[in-house]
N, CA and C atoms of all chains as a GROMACS GRO file, in nm:
protein
  636
    1MET      N    1   1.268   3.566  14.496
    1MET     CA    2   1.342   3.413  14.522
    1MET      C    3   1.299   3.312  14.476
    2GLU      N    4   1.198   3.324  14.445
    2GLU     CA    5   1.153   3.225  14.329
    2GLU      C    6   1.205   3.156  14.230
    3TRP      N    7   1.267   3.264  14.164
    3TRP     CA    8   1.326   3.283  14.041
    3TRP      C    9   1.460   3.183  14.052
    4LEU      N   10   1.545   3.239  14.195
    4LEU     CA   11   1.636   3.195  14.244
    4LEU      C   12   1.654   2.997  14.251
    5LEU      N   13   1.551   2.990  14.294
    5LEU     CA   14   1.537   2.835  14.297
    5LEU      C   15   1.470   2.777  14.199
    6GLU      N   16   1.414   2.872  14.136
    6GLU     CA   17   1.414   2.788  13.961
    6GLU      C   18   1.506   2.762  13.869
    7GLU      N   19   1.606   2.848  13.917
    7GLU     CA   20   1.724   2.861  13.820
    7GLU      C   21   1.794   2.748  13.895
    8ILE      N   22   1.789   2.747  14.031
    8ILE     CA   23   1.862   2.615  14.083
    8ILE      C   24   1.876   2.435  14.038
    9LEU      N   25   1.695   2.485  14.032
    9LEU     CA   26   1.625   2.328  14.006
    9LEU      C   27   1.688   2.330  13.871
   10ALA      N   28   1.643   2.388  13.784
   10ALA     CA   29   1.677   2.395  13.631
   10ALA      C   30   1.817   2.330  13.619
   11LYS      N   31   1.905   2.389  13.648
   11LYS     CA   32   2.070   2.365  13.613
   11LYS      C   33   2.119   2.240  13.714
   12TYR      N   34   2.032   2.177  13.746
   12TYR     CA   35   2.082   2.037  13.894
   12TYR      C   36   2.210   1.994  13.783
   13ASN      N   37   2.228   1.923  13.710
   13ASN     CA   38   2.339   1.839  13.615
   13ASN      C   39   2.462   1.935  13.645
   14TYR      N   40   2.450   2.024  13.640
   14TYR     CA   41   2.618   2.134  13.704
   14TYR      C   42   2.596   2.118  13.893
   15TRP      N   43   2.496   2.135  13.972
   15TRP     CA   44   2.494   2.097  14.068
   15TRP      C   45   2.564   1.970  14.092
   16ILE      N   46   2.516   1.906  14.038
   16ILE     CA   47   2.566   1.713  14.084
   16ILE      C   48   2.672   1.716  13.992
   17SER      N   49   2.739   1.749  13.892
   17SER     CA   50   2.850   1.757  13.842
   17SER      C   51   2.993   1.824  14.001
   18ILE      N   52   2.928   1.962  14.046
   18ILE     CA   53   3.016   1.972  14.127
   18ILE      C   54   3.028   1.886  14.251
   19THR      N   55   2.924   1.819  14.290
   19THR     CA   56   2.900   1.735  14.386
   19THR      C   57   3.034   1.665  14.428
   20ILE      N   58   3.004   1.542  14.249
   20ILE     CA   59   3.036   1.451  14.208
   20ILE      C   60   3.181   1.484  14.244
   21MET      N   61   3.282   1.623  14.169
   21MET     CA   62   3.409   1.680  14.173
   21MET      C   63   3.446   1.674  14.305
   22LEU      N   64   3.396   1.742  14.408
   22LEU     CA   65   3.423   1.745  14.516
   22LEU      C   66   3.436   1.608  14.603
   23ILE      N   67   3.327   1.509  14.599
   23ILE     CA   68   3.399   1.391  14.626
   23ILE      C   69   3.509   1.334  14.630
   24GLY      N   70   3.533   1.311  14.461
   24GLY     CA   71   3.667   1.287  14.440
   24GLY      C   72   3.815   1.348  14.451
   25PHE      N   73   3.769   1.484  14.464
   25PHE     CA   74   3.886   1.541  14.547
   25PHE      C   75   3.887   1.543  14.693
   26TYR      N   76   3.772   1.458  14.783
   26TYR     CA   77   3.782   1.513  14.913
   26TYR      C   78   3.893   1.335  14.904
   27ALA      N   79   3.844   1.249  14.829
   27ALA     CA   80   3.942   1.087  14.824
   27ALA      C   81   4.029   1.086  14.799
   28MET      N   82   4.089   1.212  14.696
   28MET     CA   83   4.202   1.275  14.652
   28MET      C   84   4.293   1.336  14.794
   29ILE      N   85   4.264   1.383  14.861
   29ILE     CA   86   4.341   1.460  14.987
   29ILE      C   87   4.341   1.373  15.103
   30ALA      N   88   4.206   1.327  15.122
   30ALA     CA   89   4.232   1.241  15.250
   30ALA      C   90   4.241   1.129  15.256
   31LYS      N   91   4.203   1.050  15.192
   31LYS     CA   92   4.256   0.875  15.160
   31LYS      C   93   4.372   0.872  15.196
   32ASP      N   94   4.403   0.766  15.228
   32ASP     CA   95   4.561   0.722  15.287
   32ASP      C   96   4.616   0.627  15.186
   33ASN      N   97   4.524   0.564  15.127
   33ASN     CA   98   4.578   0.417  15.074
   33ASN      C   99   4.593   0.482  14.897
   34LEU      N  100   4.692   0.436  14.833
   34LEU     CA  101   4.706   0.484  14.704
   34LEU      C  102   4.627   0.458  14.642
   35ILE      N  103   4.546   0.331  14.605
   35ILE     CA  104   4.477   0.296  14.512
   35ILE      C  105   4.344   0.373  14.497
   36LYS      N  106   4.284   0.371  14.660
   36LYS     CA  107   4.163   0.442  14.668
   36LYS      C  108   4.144   0.579  14.612
   37LYS      N  109   4.339   0.673  14.639
   37LYS     CA  110   4.347   0.797  14.567
   37LYS      C  111   4.335   0.821  14.418
   38LEU      N  112   4.339   0.685  14.387
   38LEU     CA  113   4.315   0.616  14.190
   38LEU      C  114   4.167   0.669  14.169
   39VAL      N  115   4.065   0.592  14.275
   39VAL     CA  116   3.951   0.624  14.285
   39VAL      C  117   3.910   0.701  14.255
   40GLY      N  118   3.948   0.792  14.337
   40GLY     CA  119   3.883   0.906  14.385
   40GLY      C  120   3.930   1.005  14.251
   41LEU      N  121   4.032   0.973  14.184
   41LEU     CA  122   4.078   1.063  14.063
   41LEU      C  123   3.991   1.055  13.990
   42SER      N  124   3.959   0.929  13.936
   42SER     CA  125   3.888   0.859  13.834
   42SER      C  126   3.718   0.929  13.866
   43ILE      N  127   3.707   0.944  13.985
   43ILE     CA  128   3.543   1.000  14.006
   43ILE      C  129   3.590   1.154  13.938
   44PHE      N  130   3.670   1.215  13.974
   44PHE     CA  131   3.727   1.360  13.960
   44PHE      C  132   3.701   1.412  13.825
   45GLN      N  133   3.758   1.316  13.758
   45GLN     CA  134   3.756   1.312  13.597
   45GLN      C  135   3.611   1.280  13.525
   46THR      N  136   3.562   1.234  13.579
   46THR     CA  137   3.406   1.185  13.552
   46THR      C  138   3.299   1.352  13.578
   47ALA      N  139   3.350   1.371  13.709
   47ALA     CA  140   3.253   1.512  13.696
   47ALA      C  141   3.308   1.574  13.599
   48ILE      N  142   3.383   1.637  13.578
   48ILE     CA  143   3.453   1.729  13.441
   48ILE      C  144   3.374   1.685  13.307
   49PHE      N  145   3.371   1.513  13.294
   49PHE     CA  146   3.306   1.478  13.155
   49PHE      C  147   3.156   1.531  13.174
   50LEU      N  148   3.105   1.526  13.278
   50LEU     CA  149   2.976   1.557  13.322
   50LEU      C  150   2.926   1.673  13.287
   51PHE      N  151   3.042   1.764  13.368
   51PHE     CA  152   3.016   1.910  13.344
   51PHE      C  153   3.005   1.963  13.170
   52PHE      N  154   3.075   1.869  13.075
   52PHE     CA  155   3.090   1.920  12.988
   52PHE      C  156   2.948   1.846  12.858
   53ILE      N  157   2.980   1.767  12.914
   53ILE     CA  158   2.813   1.680  12.842
   53ILE      C  159   2.692   1.757  12.850
   54SER      N  160   2.708   1.808  12.955
   54SER     CA  161   2.598   1.879  12.995
   54SER      C  162   2.599   2.011  12.965
   55LEU      N  163   2.705   2.065  12.880
   55LEU     CA  164   2.702   2.213  12.853
   55LEU      C  165   2.663   2.180  12.698
   56ALA      N  166   2.666   2.067  12.638
   56ALA     CA  167   2.655   1.992  12.462
   56ALA      C  168   2.514   2.016  12.505
   57ASP      N  169   2.448   1.952  12.573
   57ASP     CA  170   2.292   1.927  12.599
   57ASP      C  171   2.171   2.034  12.574
   58ILE      N  172   2.079   2.010  12.505
   58ILE     CA  173   1.957   2.107  12.484
   58ILE      C  174   1.865   2.089  12.553
   59GLY      N  175   1.814   2.200  12.633
   59GLY     CA  176   1.665   2.191  12.711
   59GLY      C  177   1.564   2.169  12.699
   60PRO      N  178   1.485   2.062  12.766
   60PRO     CA  179   1.343   2.046  12.753
   60PRO      C  180   1.281   2.103  12.623
   61ILE      N  181   1.273   2.208  12.594
   61ILE     CA  182   1.211   2.212  12.476
   61ILE      C  183   1.280   2.354  12.405
   62PRO      N  184   1.324   2.296  12.278
   62PRO     CA  185   1.302   2.190  12.177
   62PRO      C  186   1.367   2.094  12.216
   63ARG      N  187   1.372   1.970  12.254
   63ARG     CA  188   1.448   1.850  12.261
   63ARG      C  189   1.549   1.831  12.182
   64GLY      N  190   1.655   1.771  12.189
   64GLY     CA  191   1.791   1.765  12.092
   64GLY      C  192   1.789   1.625  12.055
   65THR      N  193   1.796   1.570  11.965
   65THR     CA  194   1.828   1.430  11.923
   65THR      C  195   1.984   1.416  11.925
   66ALA      N  196   2.045   1.333  11.916
   66ALA     CA  197   2.179   1.236  11.900
   66ALA      C  198   2.270   1.301  11.725
   67PRO      N  199   2.377   1.337  11.763
   67PRO     CA  200   2.398   1.443  11.653
   67PRO      C  201   2.422   1.361  11.476
   68ILE      N  202   2.337   1.313  11.440
   68ILE     CA  203   2.365   1.199  11.356
   68ILE      C  204   2.242   1.213  11.229
   69VAL      N  205   2.275   1.328  11.133
   69VAL     CA  206   2.235   1.386  11.050
   69VAL      C  207   2.163   1.297  10.914
   70SER      N  208   2.026   1.331  10.917
   70SER     CA  209   1.946   1.224  10.859
   70SER      C  210   1.878   1.316  10.743
   71GLU      N  211   1.852   1.259  10.550
   71GLU     CA  212   1.743   1.299  10.525
   71GLU      C  213   1.621   1.354  10.591
   72ALA      N  214   1.538   1.239  10.679
   72ALA     CA  215   1.432   1.306  10.683
   72ALA      C  216   1.411   1.426  10.829
   73MET      N  217   1.522   1.353  10.918
   73MET     CA  218   1.528   1.514  11.042
   73MET      C  219   1.555   1.664  11.000
   74MET      N  220   1.629   1.667  10.837
   74MET     CA  221   1.655   1.768  10.815
   74MET      C  222   1.576   1.903  10.752
   75HIS      N  223   1.448   1.769  10.698
   75HIS     CA  224   1.364   1.858  10.646
   75HIS      C  225   1.233   1.897  10.769
   76LYS      N  226   1.255   1.789  10.852
   76LYS     CA  227   1.129   1.860  10.975
   76LYS      C  228   1.165   1.937  11.110
   77GLY      N  229   1.277   1.996  11.089
   77GLY     CA  230   1.318   2.129  11.145
   77GLY      C  231   1.347   2.034  11.268
   78TYR      N  232   1.441   1.940  11.300
   78TYR     CA  233   1.498   1.875  11.435
   78TYR      C  234   1.601   1.959  11.501
   79VAL      N  235   1.638   1.976  11.598
   79VAL     CA  236   1.785   2.036  11.631
   79VAL      C  237   1.839   1.921  11.675
   80TYR      N  238   1.988   1.926  11.681
   80TYR     CA  239   2.067   1.794  11.756
   80TYR      C  240   2.165   1.832  11.857
   81VAL      N  241   2.208   1.791  11.893
   81VAL     CA  242   2.287   1.864  12.044
   81VAL      C  243   2.431   1.850  12.001
   82ASN      N  244   2.472   1.963  12.067
   82ASN     CA  245   2.640   2.025  12.020
   82ASN      C  246   2.724   1.930  12.048
   83PRO      N  247   2.768   1.807  11.901
   83PRO     CA  248   2.901   1.742  11.869
   83PRO      C  249   3.002   1.780  11.927
   84LEU      N  250   3.058   1.911  11.942
   84LEU     CA  251   3.229   1.937  11.960
   84LEU      C  252   3.202   1.946  12.107
   85PRO      N  253   3.173   1.935  12.189
   85PRO     CA  254   3.174   1.878  12.368
   85PRO      C  255   3.224   1.705  12.349
   86HIS      N  256   3.130   1.641  12.276
   86HIS     CA  257   3.124   1.512  12.258
   86HIS      C  258   3.267   1.465  12.258
   87VAL      N  259   3.344   1.522  12.119
   87VAL     CA  260   3.456   1.494  12.069
   87VAL      C  261   3.567   1.528  12.178
   88LEU      N  262   3.570   1.675  12.212
   88LEU     CA  263   3.672   1.701  12.324
   88LEU      C  264   3.683   1.550  12.423
   89ILE      N  265   3.517   1.508  12.485
   89ILE     CA  266   3.534   1.426  12.630
   89ILE      C  267   3.580   1.292  12.564
   90LEU      N  268   3.562   1.258  12.414
   90LEU     CA  269   3.615   1.116  12.403
   90LEU      C  270   3.764   1.147  12.411
   91THR      N  271   3.856   1.239  12.352
   91THR     CA  272   3.967   1.229  12.379
   91THR      C  273   4.002   1.213  12.537
   92ALA      N  274   3.911   1.305  12.639
   92ALA     CA  275   3.957   1.310  12.762
   92ALA      C  276   3.968   1.150  12.797
   93ILE      N  277   3.852   1.093  12.823
   93ILE     CA  278   3.858   0.940  12.842
   93ILE      C  279   3.944   0.890  12.835
   94VAL      N  280   3.979   0.856  12.684
   94VAL     CA  281   4.134   0.772  12.646
   94VAL      C  282   4.254   0.824  12.750
   95VAL      N  283   4.291   0.959  12.741
   95VAL     CA  284   4.357   0.995  12.807
   95VAL      C  285   4.362   1.003  12.963
   96SER      N  286   4.210   0.939  12.983
   96SER     CA  287   4.226   0.954  13.157
   96SER      C  288   4.261   0.780  13.215
   97VAL      N  289   4.234   0.704  13.077
   97VAL     CA  290   4.231   0.584  13.126
   97VAL      C  291   4.410   0.537  13.105
   98ALA      N  292   4.470   0.628  13.021
   98ALA     CA  293   4.583   0.609  13.023
   98ALA      C  294   4.674   0.663  13.146
   99THR      N  295   4.587   0.794  13.168
   99THR     CA  296   4.671   0.822  13.320
   99THR      C  297   4.682   0.723  13.440
  100LEU      N  298   4.554   0.676  13.460
  100LEU     CA  299   4.530   0.564  13.554
  100LEU      C  300   4.643   0.458  13.518
  101ALA      N  301   4.655   0.436  13.362
  101ALA     CA  302   4.742   0.250  13.354
  101ALA      C  303   4.849   0.322  13.468
  102VAL      N  304   4.942   0.459  13.436
  102VAL     CA  305   5.062   0.502  13.429
  102VAL      C  306   5.094   0.523  13.569
  103ALA      N  307   4.962   0.587  13.646
  103ALA     CA  308   4.969   0.575  13.823
  103ALA      C  309   4.966   0.437  13.867
  104LEU      N  310   4.904   0.370  13.805
  104LEU     CA  311   4.900   0.174  13.854
  104LEU      C  312   5.077   0.123  13.866
  105ALA      N  313   5.121   0.187  13.725
  105ALA     CA  314   5.278   0.072  13.762
  105ALA      C  315   5.349   0.153  13.856
  106LEU      N  316   5.318   0.303  13.883
  106LEU     CA  317   5.433   0.389  13.991
  106LEU      C  318   5.372   0.324  14.115
  107VAL      N  319   5.234   0.289  14.137
  107VAL     CA  320   5.193   0.234  14.292
  107VAL      C  321   5.249   0.098  14.286
  108ILE      N  322   5.262   0.038  14.140
  108ILE     CA  323   5.353  -0.148  14.183
  108ILE      C  324   5.458  -0.083  14.206
  109ARG      N  325   5.549  -0.028  14.164
  109ARG     CA  326   5.711   0.021  14.172
  109ARG      C  327   5.717   0.048  14.332
  110MET      N  328   5.666   0.131  14.367
  110MET     CA  329   5.629   0.201  14.512
  110MET      C  330   5.629   0.110  14.586
  111TYR      N  331   5.518  -0.034  14.586
  111TYR     CA  332   5.500  -0.140  14.649
  111TYR      C  333   5.647  -0.261  14.657
  112GLU      N  334   5.688  -0.212  14.546
  112GLU     CA  335   5.818  -0.330  14.540
  112GLU      C  336   5.888  -0.305  14.638
  113GLU      N  337   5.952  -0.127  14.611
  113GLU     CA  338   6.007  -0.086  14.712
  113GLU      C  339   5.988  -0.088  14.895
  114TYR      N  340   5.869  -0.065  14.916
  114TYR     CA  341   5.832   0.008  14.987
  114TYR      C  342   5.743  -0.109  15.090
  115GLY      N  343   5.704  -0.191  15.030
  115GLY     CA  344   5.625  -0.293  15.102
  115GLY      C  345   5.498  -0.235  15.209
  116THR      N  346   5.458  -0.136  15.115
  116THR     CA  347   5.325  -0.129  15.125
  116THR      C  348   5.280   0.036  15.079
  117ILE      N  349   5.148   0.044  15.044
  117ILE     CA  350   5.055   0.121  14.959
  117ILE      C  351   4.986   0.230  15.012
  118GLU      N  352   5.051   0.245  15.172
  118GLU     CA  353   4.976   0.357  15.253
  118GLU      C  354   5.043   0.466  15.254
  119GLU      N  355   4.986   0.634  15.233
  119GLU     CA  356   5.119   0.705  15.219
  119GLU      C  357   5.189   0.748  15.339
  120THR      N  358   5.124   0.720  15.486
  120THR     CA  359   5.198   0.747  15.600
  120THR      C  360   5.304   0.699  15.589
  121GLU      N  361   5.239   0.524  15.601
  121GLU     CA  362   5.361   0.430  15.622
  121GLU      C  363   5.486   0.460  15.484
  122ILE      N  364   5.510   0.474  15.407
  122ILE     CA  365   5.580   0.500  15.283
  122ILE      C  366   5.615   0.628  15.293
  123ILE      N  367   5.593   0.748  15.384
  123ILE     CA  368   5.623   0.871  15.412
  123ILE      C  369   5.765   0.866  15.533
  124GLU      N  370   5.712   0.759  15.625
  124GLU     CA  371   5.765   0.739  15.740
  124GLU      C  372   5.885   0.699  15.720
  125GLU      N  373   5.863   0.557  15.579
  125GLU     CA  374   5.970   0.514  15.575
  125GLU      C  375   6.115   0.548  15.516
  126GLU      N  376   6.027   0.650  15.415
  126GLU     CA  377   6.120   0.766  15.380
  126GLU      C  378   6.229   0.816  15.484
  127ARG      N  379   6.134   0.913  15.620
  127ARG     CA  380   6.201   0.938  15.700
  127ARG      C  381   6.303   0.900  15.770
  128GLU      N  382   6.301   0.749  15.772
  128GLU     CA  383   6.390   0.659  15.815
  128GLU      C  384   6.499   0.646  15.738
  129LEU      N  385   6.495   0.641  15.650
  129LEU     CA  386   6.568   0.626  15.534
  129LEU      C  387   6.680   0.739  15.503
  130GLY      N  388   6.609   0.843  15.604
  130GLY     CA  389   6.657   0.952  15.567
  130GLY      C  390   6.688   1.034  15.397
  131VAL      N  391   6.581   1.041  15.343
  131VAL     CA  392   6.581   1.072  15.211
  131VAL      C  393   6.496   1.183  15.223
  132MET      N  394   1.675   1.618  12.711
  132MET     CA  395   1.664   1.530  12.853
  132MET      C  396   1.584   1.522  12.897
  133ILE      N  397   1.561   1.414  12.919
  133ILE     CA  398   1.438   1.363  13.002
  133ILE      C  399   1.453   1.393  13.162
  134ILE      N  400   1.354   1.455  13.193
  134ILE     CA  401   1.407   1.509  13.337
  134ILE      C  402   1.418   1.402  13.444
  135PRO      N  403   1.338   1.282  13.488
  135PRO     CA  404   1.302   1.206  13.579
  135PRO      C  405   1.414   1.137  13.579
  136ILE      N  406   1.458   1.077  13.482
  136ILE     CA  407   1.544   0.963  13.451
  136ILE      C  408   1.681   1.007  13.509
  137ASP      N  409   1.709   1.149  13.432
  137ASP     CA  410   1.781   1.174  13.468
  137ASP      C  411   1.866   1.199  13.593
  138LEU      N  412   1.717   1.275  13.633
  138LEU     CA  413   1.828   1.312  13.754
  138LEU      C  414   1.809   1.189  13.868
  139ILE      N  415   1.742   1.055  13.842
  139ILE     CA  416   1.733   0.951  13.919
  139ILE      C  417   1.845   0.889  13.906
  140LEU      N  418   1.931   0.870  13.771
  140LEU     CA  419   2.041   0.847  13.722
  140LEU      C  420   2.158   0.900  13.813
  141LEU      N  421   2.102   1.022  13.782
  141LEU     CA  422   2.236   1.115  13.854
  141LEU      C  423   2.238   1.112  14.010
  142SER      N  424   2.107   1.109  14.050
  142SER     CA  425   2.115   1.076  14.203
  142SER      C  426   2.194   0.935  14.235
  143LEU      N  427   2.163   0.827  14.163
  143LEU     CA  428   2.247   0.666  14.185
  143LEU      C  429   2.383   0.687  14.236
  144VAL      N  430   2.426   0.767  14.105
  144VAL     CA  431   2.603   0.782  14.062
  144VAL      C  432   2.633   0.857  14.193
  145VAL      N  433   2.570   0.952  14.240
  145VAL     CA  434   2.605   1.048  14.343
  145VAL      C  435   2.632   0.899  14.503
  146VAL      N  436   2.516   0.830  14.495
  146VAL     CA  437   2.521   0.738  14.576
  146VAL      C  438   2.653   0.656  14.574
  147LEU      N  439   2.707   0.560  14.440
  147LEU     CA  440   2.782   0.483  14.396
  147LEU      C  441   2.907   0.568  14.401
  148ALA      N  442   2.956   0.698  14.424
  148ALA     CA  443   3.083   0.793  14.446
  148ALA      C  444   3.114   0.752  14.575
  149ILE      N  445   3.011   0.832  14.633
  149ILE     CA  446   3.028   0.810  14.801
  149ILE      C  447   3.039   0.684  14.839
  150VAL      N  448   2.979   0.591  14.830
  150VAL     CA  449   2.982   0.445  14.901
  150VAL      C  450   3.120   0.381  14.812
  151ALA      N  451   3.180   0.410  14.696
  151ALA     CA  452   3.321   0.352  14.670
  151ALA      C  453   3.412   0.423  14.738
  152ILE      N  454   3.441   0.505  14.781
  152ILE     CA  455   3.520   0.615  14.846
  152ILE      C  456   3.517   0.564  14.972
  153THR      N  457   3.440   0.513  15.018
  153THR     CA  458   3.375   0.500  15.194
  153THR      C  459   3.430   0.336  15.230
  154VAL      N  460   3.392   0.250  15.144
  154VAL     CA  461   3.432   0.114  15.150
  154VAL      C  462   3.555   0.065  15.148
  155ARG      N  463   3.588  -0.025  15.304
  155ARG     CA  464   3.747  -0.048  15.320
  155ARG      C  465   3.795  -0.150  15.238
  156ASP      N  466   3.759  -0.268  15.151
  156ASP     CA  467   3.776  -0.341  15.101
  156ASP      C  468   3.820  -0.290  14.930
  157LEU      N  469   3.949  -0.321  14.896
  157LEU     CA  470   3.936  -0.235  14.793
  157LEU      C  471   3.912  -0.310  14.665
  158LEU      N  472   3.880  -0.421  14.675
  158LEU     CA  473   3.810  -0.480  14.525
  158LEU      C  474   3.678  -0.440  14.531
  159SER      N  475   3.614  -0.428  14.645
  159SER     CA  476   3.425  -0.382  14.689
  159SER      C  477   3.443  -0.209  14.588
  160ALA      N  478   3.549  -0.168  14.635
  160ALA     CA  479   3.590  -0.030  14.566
  160ALA      C  480   3.580  -0.030  14.427
  161ILE      N  481   3.672  -0.127  14.366
  161ILE     CA  482   3.700  -0.101  14.221
  161ILE      C  483   3.551  -0.153  14.160
  162MET      N  484   3.477  -0.239  14.180
  162MET     CA  485   3.409  -0.269  14.127
  162MET      C  486   3.232  -0.182  14.150
  163LEU      N  487   3.273  -0.101  14.253
  163LEU     CA  488   3.168   0.004  14.280
  163LEU      C  489   3.200   0.097  14.172
  164LEU      N  490   3.339   0.147  14.145
  164LEU     CA  491   3.354   0.191  14.034
  164LEU      C  492   3.341   0.198  13.942
  165SER      N  493   3.359   0.036  13.857
  165SER     CA  494   3.298  -0.002  13.735
  165SER      C  495   3.149   0.034  13.734
  166ALA      N  496   3.058   0.006  13.874
  166ALA     CA  497   2.941   0.063  13.817
  166ALA      C  498   2.882   0.182  13.783
  167TYR      N  499   2.984   0.245  13.853
  167TYR     CA  500   2.940   0.383  13.832
  167TYR      C  501   2.957   0.443  13.699
  168SER      N  502   3.067   0.408  13.656
  168SER     CA  503   3.103   0.405  13.481
  168SER      C  504   3.053   0.378  13.421
  169PHE      N  505   2.923   0.265  13.439
  169PHE     CA  506   2.828   0.223  13.365
  169PHE      C  507   2.714   0.303  13.394
  170LEU      N  508   2.684   0.339  13.517
  170LEU     CA  509   2.562   0.410  13.533
  170LEU      C  510   2.616   0.553  13.474
  171MET      N  511   2.752   0.609  13.493
  171MET     CA  512   2.753   0.736  13.363
  171MET      C  513   2.742   0.717  13.230
  172ALA      N  514   2.746   0.623  13.180
  172ALA     CA  515   2.761   0.554  12.978
  172ALA      C  516   2.596   0.541  13.028
  173MET      N  517   2.498   0.503  13.119
  173MET     CA  518   2.371   0.553  13.040
  173MET      C  519   2.281   0.660  13.083
  174VAL      N  520   2.378   0.721  13.164
  174VAL     CA  521   2.364   0.875  13.171
  174VAL      C  522   2.362   0.949  13.058
  175TRP      N  523   2.506   0.983  12.955
  175TRP     CA  524   2.492   1.028  12.856
  175TRP      C  525   2.452   0.926  12.747
  176VAL      N  526   2.380   0.829  12.766
  176VAL     CA  527   2.243   0.774  12.629
  176VAL      C  528   2.158   0.867  12.655
  177GLU      N  529   2.140   0.913  12.746
  177GLU     CA  530   2.015   0.986  12.779
  177GLU      C  531   2.026   1.126  12.778
  178MET      N  532   2.126   1.175  12.758
  178MET     CA  533   2.155   1.297  12.676
  178MET      C  534   2.240   1.324  12.536
  179HIS      N  535   2.219   1.153  12.500
  179HIS     CA  536   2.237   1.157  12.333
  179HIS      C  537   2.414   1.205  12.314
  180SER      N  538   2.450   1.153  12.384
  180SER     CA  539   2.614   1.203  12.292
  180SER      C  540   2.676   0.989  12.312
  181VAL      N  541   2.614   0.949  12.211
  181VAL     CA  542   2.628   0.786  12.236
  181VAL      C  543   2.728   0.749  12.199
  182ASP      N  544   2.769   0.843  12.115
  182ASP     CA  545   2.972   0.828  12.111
  182ASP      C  546   3.019   0.792  12.229
  183VAL      N  547   3.034   0.893  12.295
  183VAL     CA  548   3.089   0.865  12.447
  183VAL      C  549   3.061   0.766  12.508
  184ALA      N  550   2.929   0.732  12.528
  184ALA     CA  551   2.845   0.691  12.594
  184ALA      C  552   2.924   0.527  12.580
  185PHE      N  553   2.934   0.459  12.461
  185PHE     CA  554   3.013   0.340  12.409
  185PHE      C  555   3.146   0.362  12.478
  186THR      N  556   3.241   0.480  12.450
  186THR     CA  557   3.389   0.463  12.480
  186THR      C  558   3.395   0.436  12.641
  187GLU      N  559   3.334   0.560  12.689
  187GLU     CA  560   3.309   0.474  12.873
  187GLU      C  561   3.240   0.358  12.886
  188ALA      N  562   3.147   0.314  12.850
  188ALA     CA  563   3.143   0.147  12.857
  188ALA      C  564   3.244   0.081  12.856
  189ALA      N  565   3.304   0.074  12.737
  189ALA     CA  566   3.430  -0.038  12.725
  189ALA      C  567   3.531   0.040  12.766
  190VAL      N  568   3.574   0.140  12.790
  190VAL     CA  569   3.716   0.193  12.838
  190VAL      C  570   3.636   0.215  12.993
  191GLY      N  571   3.602   0.281  13.025
  191GLY     CA  572   3.562   0.328  13.180
  191GLY      C  573   3.519   0.249  13.251
  192ALA      N  574   3.432   0.128  13.228
  192ALA     CA  575   3.362   0.011  13.314
  192ALA      C  576   3.455  -0.111  13.275
  193GLY      N  577   3.533  -0.122  13.149
  193GLY     CA  578   3.599  -0.200  13.105
  193GLY      C  579   3.700  -0.260  13.135
  194ALA      N  580   3.835  -0.169  13.088
  194ALA     CA  581   3.947  -0.136  13.028
  194ALA      C  582   4.034  -0.084  13.233
  195SER      N  583   3.951   0.000  13.255
  195SER     CA  584   4.062   0.021  13.401
  195SER      C  585   3.999  -0.060  13.471
  196THR      N  586   3.901  -0.109  13.508
  196THR     CA  587   3.855  -0.206  13.574
  196THR      C  588   3.968  -0.288  13.585
  197ALA      N  589   3.995  -0.352  13.481
  197ALA     CA  590   4.055  -0.460  13.468
  197ALA      C  591   4.237  -0.418  13.530
  198PHE      N  592   4.278  -0.277  13.465
  198PHE     CA  593   4.395  -0.250  13.493
  198PHE      C  594   4.447  -0.215  13.655
  199LEU      N  595   4.308  -0.210  13.737
  199LEU     CA  596   4.283  -0.155  13.844
  199LEU      C  597   4.262  -0.288  13.934
  200ILE      N  598   4.183  -0.393  13.873
  200ILE     CA  599   4.218  -0.569  13.932
  200ILE      C  600   4.356  -0.638  13.936
  201ALA      N  601   4.433  -0.589  13.819
  201ALA     CA  602   4.561  -0.623  13.788
  201ALA      C  603   4.665  -0.560  13.862
  202ALA      N  604   4.642  -0.434  13.910
  202ALA     CA  605   4.710  -0.354  14.042
  202ALA      C  606   4.720  -0.431  14.159
  203LEU      N  607   4.571  -0.481  14.207
  203LEU     CA  608   4.561  -0.517  14.321
  203LEU      C  609   4.593  -0.641  14.332
  204SER      N  610   4.594  -0.768  14.224
  204SER     CA  611   4.653  -0.852  14.232
  204SER      C  612   4.837  -0.842  14.283
  205ARG      N  613   4.877  -0.736  14.243
  205ARG     CA  614   5.015  -0.705  14.259
  205ARG      C  615   5.034  -0.680  14.381
  206THR      N  616   4.947  -0.620  14.444
  206THR     CA  617   5.011  -0.559  14.615
  206THR      C  618   4.893  -0.600  14.715
  207VAL      N  619   4.798  -0.521  14.778
  207VAL     CA  620   4.736  -0.575  14.890
  207VAL      C  621   4.550  -0.539  14.855
  208ARG      N  622   4.505  -0.629  14.922
  208ARG     CA  623   4.373  -0.587  14.844
  208ARG      C  624   4.273  -0.521  14.999
  209TRP      N  625   4.376  -0.497  15.115
  209TRP     CA  626   4.279  -0.431  15.229
  209TRP      C  627   4.346  -0.345  15.260
  210GLU      N  628   4.270  -0.229  15.282
  210GLU     CA  629   4.325  -0.062  15.347
  210GLU      C  630   4.284  -0.088  15.503
  211LYS      N  631   4.432  -0.015  15.496
  211LYS     CA  632   4.457  -0.040  15.646
  211LYS      C  633   4.413   0.032  15.748
  212LYS      N  634   4.359   0.101  15.837
  212LYS     CA  635   4.351   0.206  15.957
  212LYS      C  636   4.292   0.187  16.108
   0.00000   0.00000   0.00000
C-alpha cells in the first residue's frame, strides 16, 4: 500500500493536470454564459499544456536544466529537459489564442443577433423563431 | 523540479481556476484568468521550459486578456442567473 501512495505523490503534476482539466470541462458544460464557457476552454487547454511540459521534465535526481547547450555544460555531464514537447506546446499556445479569437468573434455576432450571451436564452429565442 | 515551489504554484493555479469559473462578474473572471496564465508561466520557468514560459506570458496573459476584454466591451459584463 505504501508504494501506491508514494507513486501517487511522486507524480502530482499529472494529478493536478487532470484536476484542472476537469475544472475547465465542468465550466464548458455547466456554465450558461458563453464567455464563461470560453474561460473554461482556456483552462482546459492549459491543463493539456501542463501535462506535456510535465512529460518533458526530468525528476529531482539528476536535475535537468533548461535545454540551452553550452561548452561548459557539455563537459561537466549535465542533463537537460527534453525540448521536443516544449516546441509542440509553443505551437499549441499560438493555436489556442487563435481559437479564442474566432470564438469571441462568433460570440459578438450572436450578441448582435439575439441580444444575449446566455445559452438557454438563445435556445429559447431560436425555438420561438422556429429555427 | 524544485518540489515545494512547484507544489505551491500548482495549488495556487488550481485555486485560481476554481475562482475564475465561480465568480459572477465576467471582468473579474477575465482578470483571474490572466493571473492564472501568469502563474502558469511561472510554473514553466520553474520546469525549465523558458521558451514556453515567455510565450505564455505574452500571449496567454497579455493578448488573450485583451481579446476577452474587447469582446466584453461589445457585450454585457454581468452573468445572469
